[in-house]
OpenMM code with the backbone's topology and positions (N, CA, C; nanometers):
from openmm import Vec3, app, unit

residues = "UNK UNK UNK UNK UNK UNK UNK UNK UNK UNK UNK UNK UNK UNK UNK UNK UNK UNK UNK UNK UNK UNK UNK UNK UNK UNK UNK UNK UNK UNK UNK UNK UNK UNK UNK UNK UNK UNK UNK UNK UNK UNK UNK UNK UNK UNK UNK UNK UNK UNK UNK UNK UNK UNK UNK UNK UNK UNK UNK UNK UNK UNK UNK UNK UNK UNK UNK UNK UNK UNK UNK UNK UNK UNK UNK UNK UNK UNK UNK UNK UNK UNK UNK UNK UNK UNK UNK UNK UNK UNK UNK UNK UNK UNK UNK UNK UNK UNK UNK UNK UNK UNK UNK UNK UNK UNK UNK UNK UNK UNK UNK UNK UNK UNK UNK UNK UNK UNK UNK UNK UNK UNK UNK UNK UNK UNK UNK UNK UNK UNK UNK UNK UNK UNK UNK UNK UNK UNK UNK UNK UNK UNK UNK UNK UNK UNK UNK UNK UNK UNK UNK UNK UNK UNK UNK UNK UNK UNK".split()
positions = [
    Vec3(-1.7801, 0.1563, -2.1776),
    Vec3(-1.7205, 0.0009, -2.0563),
    Vec3(-1.8160, -0.0614, -1.9773),
    Vec3(-1.8214, -0.1743, -2.0487),
    Vec3(-1.8667, -0.2297, -1.9477),
    Vec3(-1.8311, -0.2527, -1.8055),
    Vec3(-1.8625, -0.3139, -1.6446),
    Vec3(-1.8543, -0.2787, -1.5229),
    Vec3(-1.7107, -0.3585, -1.5124),
    Vec3(-1.7053, -0.5264, -1.5474),
    Vec3(-1.5660, -0.5959, -1.5586),
    Vec3(-1.4678, -0.5580, -1.6279),
    Vec3(-1.5007, -0.5031, -1.7279),
    Vec3(-1.3692, -0.4344, -1.8131),
    Vec3(-1.3028, -0.2906, -1.7259),
    Vec3(-1.4298, -0.2538, -1.6947),
    Vec3(-1.3432, -0.1271, -1.6227),
    Vec3(-1.2524, -0.1883, -1.4954),
    Vec3(-1.3575, -0.2563, -1.4356),
    Vec3(-1.2701, -0.3123, -1.2966),
    Vec3(-1.1410, -0.3610, -1.3025),
    Vec3(-1.1568, -0.4335, -1.4054),
    Vec3(-1.0347, -0.5189, -1.4606),
    Vec3(-0.9155, -0.4061, -1.4756),
    Vec3(-0.9349, -0.3024, -1.5716),
    Vec3(-0.8262, -0.1818, -1.6073),
    Vec3(-0.8026, -0.1170, -1.4960),
    Vec3(-0.8765, -0.0812, -1.4473),
    Vec3(-0.8478, -0.0237, -1.3180),
    Vec3(-0.7438, -0.1166, -1.1999),
    Vec3(-0.8023, -0.2072, -1.1973),
    Vec3(-0.7138, -0.3123, -1.1034),
    Vec3(-0.5800, -0.2784, -1.1883),
    Vec3(-0.5429, -0.3205, -1.2854),
    Vec3(-0.4622, -0.3379, -1.3908),
    Vec3(-0.3461, -0.2073, -1.3817),
    Vec3(-0.4123, -0.0890, -1.4038),
    Vec3(-0.3312, 0.0270, -1.3811),
    Vec3(-0.2795, 0.0805, -1.2045),
    Vec3(-0.3500, 0.0412, -1.1097),
    Vec3(-0.3169, 0.0726, -1.0107),
    Vec3(-0.1868, -0.0508, -0.9866),
    Vec3(-0.2052, -0.1593, -1.0059),
    Vec3(-0.0839, -0.2352, -0.9696),
    Vec3(0.0153, -0.2161, -1.0513),
    Vec3(-0.0013, -0.1492, -1.2093),
    Vec3(0.1227, -0.1316, -1.2768),
    Vec3(0.1642, 0.0284, -1.2177),
    Vec3(0.0806, 0.1263, -1.1569),
    Vec3(0.1712, 0.2296, -1.0910),
    Vec3(0.2394, 0.2352, -0.9320),
    Vec3(0.1632, 0.1425, -0.9221),
    Vec3(0.2310, 0.0537, -0.7603),
    Vec3(0.3408, 0.0408, -0.7833),
    Vec3(0.3532, -0.0766, -0.9164),
    Vec3(0.4841, -0.1097, -0.9679),
    Vec3(0.6105, -0.0095, -0.9506),
    Vec3(0.5839, 0.0228, -1.0861),
    Vec3(0.6646, 0.1988, -1.0934),
    Vec3(0.6531, 0.2526, -0.9834),
    Vec3(0.5791, 0.3113, -0.8977),
    Vec3(0.6711, 0.3872, -0.7741),
    Vec3(0.7546, 0.3090, -0.6759),
    Vec3(0.7111, 0.1754, -0.6449),
    Vec3(0.8065, 0.0863, -0.5871),
    Vec3(0.9645, 0.0941, -0.6627),
    Vec3(0.9722, -0.0177, -0.7546),
    Vec3(1.0892, 0.0221, -0.8076),
    Vec3(1.1344, 0.1557, -0.8572),
    Vec3(1.0885, 0.2489, -0.9122),
    Vec3(1.1546, 0.3638, -0.9454),
    Vec3(1.2104, 0.4258, -0.7924),
    Vec3(1.1361, 0.4054, -0.6661),
    Vec3(1.2103, 0.4532, -0.5388),
    Vec3(1.2333, 0.3705, -0.4724),
    Vec3(1.2871, 0.2611, -0.5250),
    Vec3(1.3513, 0.1346, -0.4239),
    Vec3(1.4598, 0.1682, -0.3543),
    Vec3(1.5430, 0.2273, -0.3446),
    Vec3(1.6436, 0.2764, -0.2520),
    Vec3(1.5699, 0.3072, -0.1187),
    Vec3(1.4257, 0.3537, -0.1515),
    Vec3(1.3581, 0.4147, -0.0249),
    Vec3(1.2409, 0.2895, -0.0144),
    Vec3(1.2063, 0.2208, -0.0863),
    Vec3(1.1059, 0.1413, -0.1007),
    Vec3(1.1501, 0.0340, 0.0021),
    Vec3(1.2600, -0.0310, 0.0386),
    Vec3(1.2729, -0.1704, 0.0786),
    Vec3(1.3893, -0.1068, 0.2201),
    Vec3(1.3468, -0.2185, 0.3332),
    Vec3(1.4313, -0.2112, 0.4340),
    Vec3(1.3737, -0.1585, 0.5623),
    Vec3(1.5010, -0.1457, 0.6805),
    Vec3(1.4089, -0.1048, 0.8056),
    Vec3(1.3624, 0.0542, 0.8305),
    Vec3(1.4407, 0.1074, 0.7638),
    Vec3(1.3523, 0.2305, 0.7587),
    Vec3(1.3296, 0.2671, 0.6227),
    Vec3(1.2208, 0.2882, 0.5752),
    Vec3(1.1357, 0.2708, 0.4555),
    Vec3(1.0210, 0.4007, 0.4253),
    Vec3(1.0449, 0.4564, 0.3246),
    Vec3(0.9114, 0.5108, 0.3138),
    Vec3(0.8819, 0.4660, 0.1657),
    Vec3(0.7563, 0.3735, 0.1394),
    Vec3(0.7205, 0.3591, 0.0105),
    Vec3(0.6371, 0.4260, -0.0392),
    Vec3(0.6558, 0.4941, -0.1214),
    Vec3(0.5513, 0.6083, -0.1870),
    Vec3(0.4529, 0.5677, -0.2569),
    Vec3(0.5138, 0.4336, -0.3535),
    Vec3(0.3754, 0.3259, -0.3773),
    Vec3(0.2664, 0.3407, -0.2498),
    Vec3(0.3120, 0.3628, -0.1304),
    Vec3(0.1454, 0.3754, -0.0686),
    Vec3(0.1077, 0.4321, -0.0443),
    Vec3(0.1387, 0.5482, -0.0997),
    Vec3(0.0441, 0.6664, -0.1233),
    Vec3(-0.0985, 0.6243, -0.1776),
    Vec3(-0.0905, 0.5261, -0.2649),
    Vec3(-0.2288, 0.4414, -0.3038),
    Vec3(-0.2863, 0.3754, -0.2531),
    Vec3(-0.2577, 0.3083, -0.1197),
    Vec3(-0.3308, 0.2513, -0.0383),
    Vec3(-0.4727, 0.3318, -0.0273),
    Vec3(-0.4844, 0.4460, -0.0335),
    Vec3(-0.6139, 0.5436, -0.0038),
    Vec3(-0.7029, 0.4812, -0.1524),
    Vec3(-0.6749, 0.4346, -0.2339),
    Vec3(-0.7218, 0.4075, -0.3827),
    Vec3(-0.9006, 0.3487, -0.3850),
    Vec3(-0.8843, 0.2342, -0.2593),
    Vec3(-1.0005, 0.1615, -0.1893),
    Vec3(-1.1660, 0.2793, -0.1683),
    Vec3(-1.0453, 0.4150, -0.1124),
    Vec3(-1.1711, 0.4923, -0.0885),
    Vec3(-1.2667, 0.5207, -0.2103),
    Vec3(-1.2305, 0.4926, -0.3437),
    Vec3(-1.2931, 0.5564, -0.4603),
    Vec3(-1.3823, 0.4361, -0.5483),
    Vec3(-1.2685, 0.3066, -0.4823),
    Vec3(-1.3350, 0.1769, -0.5856),
    Vec3(-1.2868, 0.0470, -0.5487),
    Vec3(-1.3462, -0.0244, -0.5329),
    Vec3(-1.2648, -0.1679, -0.5030),
    Vec3(-1.1897, -0.2319, -0.5842),
    Vec3(-1.1805, -0.1783, -0.6885),
    Vec3(-1.1185, -0.2292, -0.7534),
    Vec3(-0.9351, -0.2056, -0.7011),
    Vec3(-0.9233, -0.1292, -0.6770),
    Vec3(-0.7832, -0.0937, -0.5575),
    Vec3(-0.7400, -0.2216, -0.4785),
    Vec3(-0.8576, -0.2971, -0.4468),
    Vec3(-0.8205, -0.3766, -0.3690),
    Vec3(-0.7530, -0.4944, -0.4173),
    Vec3(-0.7702, -0.5669, -0.5570),
    Vec3(-0.7090, -0.5958, -0.6111),
    Vec3(-0.5955, -0.5740, -0.6729),
    Vec3(-0.6003, -0.4504, -0.7261),
    Vec3(-0.4754, -0.3597, -0.7745),
    Vec3(-0.3830, -0.3480, -0.6980),
    Vec3(-0.3190, -0.3296, -0.5787),
    Vec3(-0.2852, -0.2651, -0.4700),
    Vec3(-0.2353, -0.4374, -0.4291),
    Vec3(-0.2826, -0.5578, -0.4076),
    Vec3(-0.2400, -0.6865, -0.4006),
    Vec3(-0.1264, -0.7424, -0.4598),
    Vec3(-0.1822, -0.6871, -0.6179),
    Vec3(-0.1113, -0.7711, -0.7449),
    Vec3(0.0166, -0.6797, -0.7283),
    Vec3(-0.0207, -0.5046, -0.6953),
    Vec3(0.0777, -0.4667, -0.7331),
    Vec3(0.2065, -0.4712, -0.6177),
    Vec3(0.1666, -0.4482, -0.5110),
    Vec3(0.2852, -0.4594, -0.3952),
    Vec3(0.3364, -0.6326, -0.4132),
    Vec3(0.2688, -0.7542, -0.4553),
    Vec3(0.3417, -0.8800, -0.4611),
    Vec3(0.4404, -0.8579, -0.5864),
    Vec3(0.3670, -0.8407, -0.6927),
    Vec3(0.4855, -0.7818, -0.8171),
    Vec3(0.5894, -0.6871, -0.7801),
    Vec3(0.5728, -0.5872, -0.7293),
    Vec3(0.6330, -0.4436, -0.6586),
    Vec3(0.7856, -0.5784, -0.5857),
    Vec3(0.7210, -0.6322, -0.4664),
    Vec3(0.8415, -0.6891, -0.4153),
    Vec3(0.8673, -0.7693, -0.5141),
    Vec3(0.8352, -0.8823, -0.5260),
    Vec3(0.9234, -0.9831, -0.6201),
    Vec3(0.9947, -0.9204, -0.7200),
    Vec3(0.9893, -0.8156, -0.7787),
    Vec3(1.0837, -0.7457, -0.8599),
    Vec3(1.1863, -0.6758, -0.8318),
    Vec3(1.1454, -0.6066, -0.6979),
    Vec3(1.2338, -0.5182, -0.6350),
    Vec3(1.3789, -0.6212, -0.5174),
    Vec3(1.3359, -0.7989, -0.5232),
    Vec3(1.4147, -0.8734, -0.5171),
    Vec3(1.3769, -0.8968, -0.3362),
    Vec3(1.2402, -0.8944, -0.3054),
    Vec3(1.2361, -0.9552, -0.1730),
    Vec3(1.2158, -1.0798, -0.1868),
    Vec3(1.2822, -1.1355, -0.0305),
    Vec3(1.2621, -1.2829, -0.0342),
    Vec3(1.1148, -1.3701, -0.0324),
    Vec3(1.0639, -1.4607, -0.0022),
    Vec3(0.9336, -1.5011, -0.0566),
    Vec3(0.8464, -1.4673, 0.0686),
    Vec3(0.9017, -1.4647, 0.1806),
    Vec3(0.8328, -1.4126, 0.2951),
    Vec3(0.7891, -1.2962, 0.2912),
    Vec3(0.8686, -1.2320, 0.2463),
    Vec3(0.8334, -1.0413, 0.1901),
    Vec3(0.7065, -1.0647, 0.1069),
    Vec3(0.7377, -1.1528, -0.0027),
    Vec3(0.6370, -1.1099, -0.1352),
    Vec3(0.5199, -1.1820, -0.0313),
    Vec3(0.4886, -1.2779, 0.0017),
    Vec3(0.3758, -1.3606, 0.0503),
    Vec3(0.3025, -1.2634, 0.1738),
    Vec3(0.3898, -1.2419, 0.2545),
    Vec3(0.3266, -1.1597, 0.3854),
    Vec3(0.3035, -0.9985, 0.3892),
    Vec3(0.4087, -0.9671, 0.3263),
    Vec3(0.3621, -0.8008, 0.2702),
    Vec3(0.2567, -0.7724, 0.1282),
    Vec3(0.2479, -0.8707, 0.1099),
    Vec3(0.1108, -0.8663, -0.0269),
    Vec3(-0.0172, -0.8802, 0.0619),
    Vec3(-0.0541, -1.0004, 0.1584),
    Vec3(-0.1286, -1.0266, 0.2362),
    Vec3(-0.1822, -0.9074, 0.2993),
    Vec3(-0.0357, -0.8341, 0.3341),
    Vec3(-0.0870, -0.7324, 0.4319),
    Vec3(-0.1290, -0.5903, 0.3862),
    Vec3(-0.1373, -0.5790, 0.2251),
    Vec3(-0.1621, -0.5173, 0.1741),
    Vec3(-0.3029, -0.5204, 0.1311),
    Vec3(-0.3253, -0.6562, 0.1109),
    Vec3(-0.4939, -0.7139, 0.0603),
    Vec3(-0.5513, -0.6797, 0.1517),
    Vec3(-0.4941, -0.6784, 0.3156),
    Vec3(-0.5957, -0.6672, 0.4494),
    Vec3(-0.6333, -0.5291, 0.4455),
    Vec3(-0.4874, -0.4346, 0.4413),
    Vec3(-0.5271, -0.3100, 0.4720),
    Vec3(-0.6412, -0.2272, 0.3631),
    Vec3(-0.5752, -0.2997, 0.2449),
    Vec3(-0.7148, -0.2503, 0.0964),
    Vec3(-0.8753, -0.2895, 0.1422),
    Vec3(-0.8622, -0.4087, 0.2485),
    Vec3(-0.9842, -0.4021, 0.2562),
    Vec3(-1.0530, -0.3145, 0.3680),
    Vec3(-0.9649, -0.3248, 0.4833),
    Vec3(-0.9876, -0.2255, 0.5730),
    Vec3(-1.0359, -0.1024, 0.5104),
    Vec3(-0.9187, -0.0347, 0.4251),
    Vec3(-1.0044, 0.0889, 0.3779),
    Vec3(-1.0916, 0.1337, 0.2912),
    Vec3(-1.1014, -0.0200, 0.2611),
    Vec3(-1.2888, 0.0362, 0.1770),
    Vec3(-1.4066, 0.0095, 0.2551),
    Vec3(-1.3492, -0.0505, 0.3612),
    Vec3(-1.4634, -0.1173, 0.4970),
    Vec3(-1.4793, 0.0551, 0.5204),
    Vec3(-1.3680, 0.1564, 0.5602),
    Vec3(-1.3260, 0.2918, 0.6362),
    Vec3(-1.3988, 0.3855, 0.5359),
    Vec3(-1.4116, 0.4450, 0.4120),
    Vec3(-1.4551, 0.4750, 0.3112),
    Vec3(-1.5465, 0.5594, 0.3487),
    Vec3(-1.6390, 0.5548, 0.4322),
    Vec3(-1.7060, 0.6642, 0.5079),
    Vec3(-1.6263, 0.8027, 0.6114),
    Vec3(-1.5306, 0.7309, 0.6051),
    Vec3(-1.4322, 0.8139, 0.7298),
    Vec3(-1.3317, 0.9022, 0.6294),
    Vec3(-1.2984, 0.9560, 0.5516),
    Vec3(-1.1971, 0.9537, 0.4859),
    Vec3(-1.0669, 1.0094, 0.5587),
    Vec3(-1.0632, 1.0813, 0.6738),
    Vec3(-0.9451, 1.1131, 0.7478),
    Vec3(-0.9046, 0.9950, 0.8431),
    Vec3(-0.9712, 0.8753, 0.7972),
    Vec3(-0.9084, 0.7585, 0.8499),
    Vec3(-0.8548, 0.6645, 0.7649),
    Vec3(-0.8886, 0.6834, 0.6822),
    Vec3(-0.8613, 0.5770, 0.5592),
    Vec3(-0.7020, 0.5591, 0.5268),
    Vec3(-0.6715, 0.6315, 0.6047),
    Vec3(-0.4493, 0.5735, 0.5612),
    Vec3(-0.4301, 0.5299, 0.7261),
    Vec3(-0.5185, 0.4883, 0.8288),
    Vec3(-0.4440, 0.4373, 0.9402),
    Vec3(-0.4707, 0.2776, 0.8932),
    Vec3(-0.5377, 0.2063, 0.8369),
    Vec3(-0.5337, 0.0542, 0.8518),
    Vec3(-0.4050, -0.0091, 0.7553),
    Vec3(-0.3373, 0.0755, 0.6356),
    Vec3(-0.2085, 0.0280, 0.5928),
    Vec3(-0.0885, 0.1030, 0.6990),
    Vec3(-0.0841, 0.1698, 0.7924),
    Vec3(-0.0097, 0.2442, 0.8751),
    Vec3(0.0232, 0.1293, 0.9953),
    Vec3(-0.0572, 0.0892, 1.0369),
    Vec3(-0.0999, -0.0356, 1.1541),
    Vec3(-0.0645, -0.1851, 1.1000),
    Vec3(-0.0954, -0.2217, 0.9784),
    Vec3(-0.0861, -0.3547, 0.9755),
    Vec3(0.0377, -0.3689, 0.8924),
    Vec3(0.1140, -0.2856, 0.8149),
    Vec3(0.2054, -0.2467, 0.7548),
    Vec3(0.3344, -0.2662, 0.8706),
    Vec3(0.2813, -0.1504, 0.9387),
    Vec3(0.3815, -0.1156, 1.0958),
    Vec3(0.3859, -0.2963, 1.0874),
    Vec3(0.3155, -0.3842, 1.1705),
    Vec3(0.2968, -0.4891, 1.2755),
    Vec3(0.3663, -0.6216, 1.1376),
    Vec3(0.3133, -0.6124, 1.0564),
    Vec3(0.3401, -0.6906, 0.9557),
    Vec3(0.5196, -0.6894, 0.8554),
    Vec3(0.4978, -0.6279, 0.8160),
    Vec3(0.6158, -0.5738, 0.7947),
    Vec3(0.7689, -0.5461, 0.9061),
    Vec3(0.7026, -0.5319, 0.9962),
    Vec3(0.7841, -0.5637, 1.0876),
    Vec3(0.8615, -0.7045, 1.1711),
    Vec3(0.7678, -0.7187, 1.1526),
    Vec3(0.7523, -0.9001, 1.1738),
    Vec3(0.8907, -0.9609, 1.0496),
    Vec3(0.8421, -0.9198, 0.9267),
    Vec3(0.9080, -1.0246, 0.8032),
    Vec3(1.0509, -0.9399, 0.8712),
    Vec3(1.1142, -0.8227, 0.9016),
    Vec3(1.2031, -0.7766, 0.8981),
    Vec3(1.2993, -0.8117, 0.9853),
    Vec3(1.1783, -0.8645, 1.1479),
    Vec3(1.2628, -0.9365, 1.2672),
    Vec3(1.2805, -1.0924, 1.1902),
    Vec3(1.2183, -1.1759, 1.1695),
    Vec3(1.2274, -1.2941, 1.1652),
    Vec3(1.2779, -1.3256, 1.0431),
    Vec3(1.2670, -1.3032, 0.9059),
    Vec3(1.2606, -1.3668, 0.8172),
    Vec3(1.3537, -1.2584, 0.7241),
    Vec3(1.3820, -1.1563, 0.7366),
    Vec3(1.5614, -1.0877, 0.7263),
    Vec3(1.6025, -1.0524, 0.8319),
    Vec3(1.6029, -1.1291, 0.9580),
    Vec3(1.7180, -1.1145, 1.0753),
    Vec3(1.7282, -0.9625, 1.1285),
    Vec3(1.6821, -0.8871, 1.0889),
    Vec3(1.7183, -0.7519, 1.1192),
    Vec3(1.7889, -0.7257, 1.2624),
    Vec3(1.8543, -0.7022, 1.3149),
    Vec3(1.8851, -0.7122, 1.4451),
    Vec3(1.8650, -0.6060, 1.5383),
    Vec3(1.7512, -0.5433, 1.5281),
    Vec3(1.7130, -0.4369, 1.6308),
    Vec3(1.5697, -0.5006, 1.7027),
    Vec3(1.5348, -0.4231, 1.7891),
    Vec3(1.4282, -0.4169, 1.8263),
    Vec3(1.3117, -0.4621, 1.7629),
    Vec3(1.1854, -0.5723, 1.7850),
    Vec3(1.0782, -0.6000, 1.6908),
    Vec3(1.0156, -0.4574, 1.7059),
    Vec3(0.9975, -0.4203, 1.8149),
    Vec3(0.9400, -0.2859, 1.8621),
    Vec3(0.9113, -0.1975, 1.7485),
    Vec3(1.0916, -0.1800, 1.7646),
    Vec3(1.1772, -0.0681, 1.7136),
    Vec3(1.1181, -0.0540, 1.5444),
    Vec3(1.1495, -0.1739, 1.5016),
    Vec3(1.1113, -0.2243, 1.3597),
    Vec3(0.9593, -0.1713, 1.2783),
    Vec3(0.8647, -0.2069, 1.4097),
    Vec3(0.7540, -0.1984, 1.3833),
    Vec3(0.6752, -0.0800, 1.4166),
    Vec3(0.8221, 0.0712, 1.4636),
    Vec3(0.7719, 0.1692, 1.4770),
    Vec3(0.8701, 0.2491, 1.3526),
    Vec3(0.9598, 0.1819, 1.3263),
    Vec3(1.0341, 0.2069, 1.1906),
    Vec3(0.8826, 0.2336, 1.0686),
    Vec3(0.8613, 0.1128, 1.0608),
    Vec3(0.7856, 0.0574, 0.9078),
    Vec3(0.6725, 0.1794, 0.9329),
    Vec3(0.5963, 0.2066, 1.0808),
    Vec3(0.4277, 0.2904, 1.0418),
    Vec3(0.4829, 0.4284, 1.0711),
    Vec3(0.6440, 0.4644, 1.1164),
    Vec3(0.6381, 0.6122, 1.0771),
    Vec3(0.6584, 0.6345, 0.9154),
    Vec3(0.7458, 0.5498, 0.8514),
    Vec3(0.7671, 0.6021, 0.6676),
    Vec3(0.5876, 0.5774, 0.6129),
    Vec3(0.4984, 0.4508, 0.6637),
    Vec3(0.3665, 0.4570, 0.6266),
    Vec3(0.2838, 0.5743, 0.6611),
    Vec3(0.3048, 0.6110, 0.7757),
    Vec3(0.2191, 0.7635, 0.8224),
    Vec3(0.2991, 0.8887, 0.7367),
    Vec3(0.4301, 0.8895, 0.6615),
    Vec3(0.4604, 0.9907, 0.5383),
    Vec3(0.4237, 0.9338, 0.4062),
    Vec3(0.4010, 0.8203, 0.4030),
    Vec3(0.3632, 0.7982, 0.2392),
    Vec3(0.2006, 0.7883, 0.2905),
    Vec3(0.1529, 0.7485, 0.3376),
    Vec3(-0.0009, 0.7316, 0.3739),
    Vec3(-0.0782, 0.8760, 0.4089),
    Vec3(-0.0337, 0.9246, 0.5007),
    Vec3(-0.0866, 1.0732, 0.5274),
    Vec3(-0.0286, 1.1864, 0.4889),
    Vec3(0.0910, 1.1702, 0.4633),
    Vec3(0.1840, 1.2787, 0.3551),
    Vec3(0.1687, 1.3024, 0.2522),
    Vec3(0.1448, 1.1768, 0.2011),
    Vec3(0.1022, 1.2045, 0.0171),
    Vec3(-0.0382, 1.1433, 0.0096),
    Vec3(-0.0672, 1.0268, 0.0784),
    Vec3(-0.1870, 0.9494, 0.0109),
    Vec3(-0.3493, 1.0238, 0.0995),
    Vec3(-0.3069, 1.1127, 0.1714),
    Vec3(-0.4015, 1.2073, 0.2218),
    Vec3(-0.4640, 1.2831, 0.0997),
    Vec3(-0.3035, 1.3824, 0.0861),
    Vec3(-0.3664, 1.4545, -0.0206),
    Vec3(-0.4019, 1.4398, -0.1229),
    Vec3(-0.3714, 1.2848, -0.2304),
    Vec3(-0.4039, 1.2458, -0.3045),
    Vec3(-0.5521, 1.2404, -0.3449),
    Vec3(-0.5945, 1.1861, -0.1951),
    Vec3(-0.7364, 1.1336, -0.1881),
    Vec3(-0.8147, 1.2880, -0.2151),
    Vec3(-0.7758, 1.3619, -0.1280),
    Vec3(-0.8175, 1.4986, -0.1401),
    Vec3(-0.8215, 1.5834, -0.2757),
    Vec3(-0.7466, 1.5637, -0.3276),
    Vec3(-0.7190, 1.6064, -0.4772),
    Vec3(-0.7968, 1.5305, -0.5904),
    Vec3(-0.8161, 1.3722, -0.5927),
    Vec3(-0.8965, 1.3284, -0.6895),
    Vec3(-1.0273, 1.3446, -0.6239),
    Vec3(-1.0534, 1.3352, -0.5014),
    Vec3(-1.2420, 1.3698, -0.4587),
    Vec3(-1.2870, 1.5103, -0.5459),
    Vec3(-1.1755, 1.6030, -0.5343),
    Vec3(-1.2202, 1.7531, -0.5362),
    Vec3(-1.2120, 1.7654, -0.6861),
    Vec3(-1.1412, 1.6818, -0.8061),
    Vec3(-1.1477, 1.6739, -0.9343),
    Vec3(-1.2438, 1.5930, -0.9819),
    Vec3(-1.3444, 1.5139, -0.8840),
    Vec3(-1.4339, 1.4468, -0.9421),
    Vec3(-1.3487, 1.2975, -1.0306),
    Vec3(-1.1840, 1.2568, -1.0133),
    Vec3(-1.1157, 1.1391, -1.0529),
    Vec3(-1.2465, 1.0137, -1.1106),
    Vec3(-1.3041, 0.9819, -0.9926),
    Vec3(-1.3241, 0.8397, -1.0089),
    Vec3(-1.4795, 0.8689, -1.0191),
    Vec3(-1.5143, 0.9069, -1.1282),
    Vec3(-1.6805, 0.9081, -1.1412),
    Vec3(-1.7362, 0.7901, -1.1689),
    Vec3(-1.8457, 0.8263, -1.0611),
    Vec3(-1.9851, 0.6866, -1.0553),
    Vec3(-2.0277, 0.6933, -1.2032),
    Vec3(-2.0150, 0.6087, -1.2677),
    Vec3(-2.1112, 0.5935, -1.4598),
    Vec3(-2.2011, 0.4542, -1.4342),
] * unit.nanometer
topology = app.Topology()
chain = topology.addChain("A")
for resn in residues:
    res = topology.addResidue(resn, chain)
    for name in ("N", "CA", "C"):
        topology.addAtom(name, app.Element.getBySymbol(name[0]), res)
């Protein structure tokens, strides 16, 4: 398989898995207290740059299909894009890889909840709630996923 085909295939599969996980766990994927299971996939730029567009598109479509408002669709997806780029940049430090999605989404999604959804809680509380959910998804699920994928050499260099 040539490189561009492999890149597009990986990105598409990552996007599809993100969408399925977001919608399958919809009751806990949205809201002021959320643990979006799909966010465990944010460790994937550690292995492949194809995860960057894959996570962006997956978040965009997951939010759209999940019924999010336009501000959430746009800015939540851009937060995933920025997080993915930062994860890729941190790939030498595997135990730090989950930090960008925790921090970026804590801030951005907290702002979205407060100002786009008008959730009547203090902004800092919303940011902390989102960051806690992200920590569960990214360190509780994502880091073990990273270790298993690395141990089993799932993303082989060809």
